[in-house]
C-alpha angles and dihedrals in degrees: 000000000000114000118242111231110212105145140040099258093091128043110240114230115216129181117202112197137202086014111132125194105170094055135115091225098094090188093061090044090052089058093051092048095046097048093045085054091050091049091048093049093050094047094046092048090053092045091240129147117221145175120222123205127192114192089178099047085113091223089109090191101105090229135131114263136179134233106210118202110172103300092341119105125193119186126210136168124230112229141175130243115245092224136034129234095262138018091263091048093046092057089053091046092051090051091048092051091049089051101042102022132273126259093198091118089062089059096043090052098042117121097197139009125206128189127201094179092213084283100277108022100095084099140070093245088105095041138268099286091058092048088049092053091049094047095050093087093050089054093050093047091053095043091051095040096237117156106249135190126204099217122214107305143128113281112209154300099199124189097172116070095212093052091048091051093053090047092053090050091051093048091048091054096049122099089222134017111197112191112199094211143023097255090055089049093049091050095051091047091047093051098038107028092171096056110115098180100071124101137163113250129153139254108290091219085081085075095050108126121235143173113222118238108217121224135202104292092209090077136053105241118217121187122206124192115198117198108220088198092060090039089061095044096257126285091312090050089224107094093287094179093050096239116190092213134056101256097202095049090045093054094049091050090050091052091045092051093053096042086055093064110090101224099035123111110197120212123195105210117188118206101183107053140169146153093257133062105250135156087262103047110110090183095066094051090044092050094049090049090048093052091043094055096040089190122151090218091059115078130186113220117237116265098264119217093213146005094263088058091048092048089047090056095043086052090066092060123102091206134011137196121186148158099201104086098215088051089058091043086052090056096042094049092048086052097250119150103251142180111201114207105216125212096167139027092259088081093048093045093053106034102032104030105029100031098029087226110149101183095102137117119221104206091193093058108026127068126228096269095049093051092050090047089051094050094046093052092045091052091053091045093045095127090055089051090051092054091051094047089049089054093047091047095050095046121017097031094042091048092048090052092052090050092050093050093048096047095048090050087056091044090054088050091236114167112232 
């Protein structure tokens, strides 16, 4: 039987899964940092000591590392999974554990497991292998009888019946299932009507701290986030996400439109970055466009070392357009008028359904002309957008954070 930690005489052992730190996708890292801050806040408020383990930190060195937010320091230890994501992979994992040492004991002694699912990967939208990797920690938690919580994330969509069946099983076994948008919540309730542990929350990146970087007030500053993944046509390089528009042409027209406005300064702001040119690296695409335009009104944002730095830069914009969801969340949560450019239902579920924020372009449903029109109208109505965002932040987002803090306190069995 798992012990119940309700005082400060024992250090609580918590495993946080599918939460990378050493990763170029600043959106995924933003989720990790934010939920680590939430856990730390709950534990400090309760006066409890705890140990945090990240099997997906991507350090792969089994050492203690630090998350630094201002003067705040949160320690975690990198660890390894005891099994792989497939039979072949598991054999390799076992050999690696024999050679380099196993962390099986960490999982056996864990009091709680939480999973953030990289935000949107509890789905088969990115393929079966990605889902298998995400679902691994659910299978481990169930096998070891460790209470586990599915943290706020997108649930689905699923095209493959077998994948969906496995997902439903994992959701049913969880102590809590926290949907980050209404569409995910409705999906779970529709598939598992008897489930009492599901609630609608919000993406935790809304709570990511930042320090606004001020810009020259003689200009209107417009931030544009370009998704390299969409630029290259998805992983299949053949319009994998079935966009109705030509994304490359759309991006260049958006840039041209804002460069044509006399007092506007345009900023290309990558959100997935890395040192190598890959299909996912936003920086490479943004850099090439910046060089190609060679225009003094077009700026390339500095290569940010982390999500806090990127959000701080985005916070200095007067208007923002982006296709990386966490870039648009960074804008919204720093109260910048924003038009998200959706390529999957995760955008619609969050912005339209949960936040009741209609200023969004769905590239799967709208054509080129409709999207450009929406962006133009939103730009000219940006003060109206800001008022709406302020209202949603002060009410919906604030209430969702309080609900998350309260329910995680209950999940950890902490006496109030």
